[in-house]
C-alpha positions in Angstrom: 0.0 0.0 0.0 1.2 3.5 -0.7 0.9 6.6 1.5 -1.6 7.9 -1.0 -3.8 4.9 -0.3 -3.1 4.7 3.4 -4.5 8.2 4.1 -7.8 7.2 2.6 -8.2 4.7 5.5 -11.3 5.8 7.6 -10.2 5.1 11.1 -8.0 6.3 14.0 -4.3 6.0 13.3 -1.5 7.0 15.6 1.6 8.5 13.8 4.9 8.1 15.7 8.4 9.1 14.7 10.7 6.3 15.6 13.8 8.2 14.4 13.5 11.2 16.8 10.6 10.1 19.0 9.0 13.4 18.3 5.7 12.9 16.6 2.6 11.8 18.5 -0.3 12.6 16.2 -3.6 10.7 15.9 -5.5 11.3 12.7 -9.1 10.3 12.7 -10.8 9.7 9.4 -9.9 9.6 5.8 -7.7 12.4 4.4 -8.2 13.9 0.9 -5.6 16.1 -0.8 -6.4 19.0 -3.1 -4.4 19.5 -6.2 -2.0 21.8 -4.4 -1.5 19.2 -1.7 -0.8 16.6 -4.3 1.9 18.8 -5.8 3.4 19.7 -2.4 3.7 16.2 -1.2 4.3 14.4 -4.5 7.7 13.2 -3.3 6.2 11.0 -0.5 2.7 10.0 -1.7 4.0 6.8 -3.4 6.2 5.6 -0.6 5.3 2.2 0.7 3.3 1.8 3.9 3.3 -1.5 5.7 0.3 -2.1 7.9 1.3 -3.7 11.2 -2.1 -3.7 12.8 -5.5 -2.0 12.2 -4.1 1.1 14.0 -0.4 1.0 13.2 1.7 1.2 10.0 5.3 1.7 9.0 6.2 4.3 6.3 9.2 3.1 4.4 11.6 5.8 3.4 14.4 3.7 1.9 16.8 4.8 -0.8 20.5 4.6 -1.5 20.6 8.4 -1.7 20.9 9.6 1.8 19.9 13.2 0.9 16.7 11.9 -0.7 15.9 9.9 2.4 16.4 13.1 4.6 14.2 15.1 2.2 11.4 12.5 2.2 11.6 12.2 6.0 11.2 16.0 6.4 8.3 16.0 3.9 6.6 13.1 5.7 7.0 14.9 9.0 5.7 18.1 7.5 2.8 16.2 5.9 1.5 14.7 9.1 2.1 17.9 11.2 0.3 19.9 8.5 -2.6 17.5 8.3 -2.9 17.8 12.1 -3.3 21.5 11.7 0.2 22.6 12.7 0.6 24.9 9.6 -0.9 28.2 8.5 -4.7 27.9 8.2 -4.6 29.2 4.6 -2.0 26.5 3.7 -4.1 23.8 5.3 -7.2 24.8 3.3 -5.0 25.0 0.1 -3.7 21.4 0.6 -6.5 19.4 2.3 -10.2 19.0 1.9 -12.2 19.4 5.0 -14.5 16.3 5.3 -15.3 16.4 9.0 -11.9 15.0 10.0 -10.5 15.5 13.5 -6.9 15.5 14.5 -5.2 15.4 17.8 -1.5 16.1 18.4 0.4 15.3 21.5 3.8 16.9 22.1 
């Protein structure tokens, strides 16, 4: 499954950063991207996601190019934080459709 397909999952999903132990976001409900969001996050939407349980998954950011891995990691982190609302309100509405989703972030 790709990240593009994973975010269509309509359920509660906890997102954790096992590299820096810094993300603690729960996203609840399916997430739809607008055209601008598709453009912004194009580098990560086709990354593989491995479901571990109904509520957990692993996003694989593997590549021999270390700089590309760092870029994709930053984009994935930005994606989930932005989806949770930790971005400018105008940007959020430019990137995501509002379909009654709720997000909770724990720091």
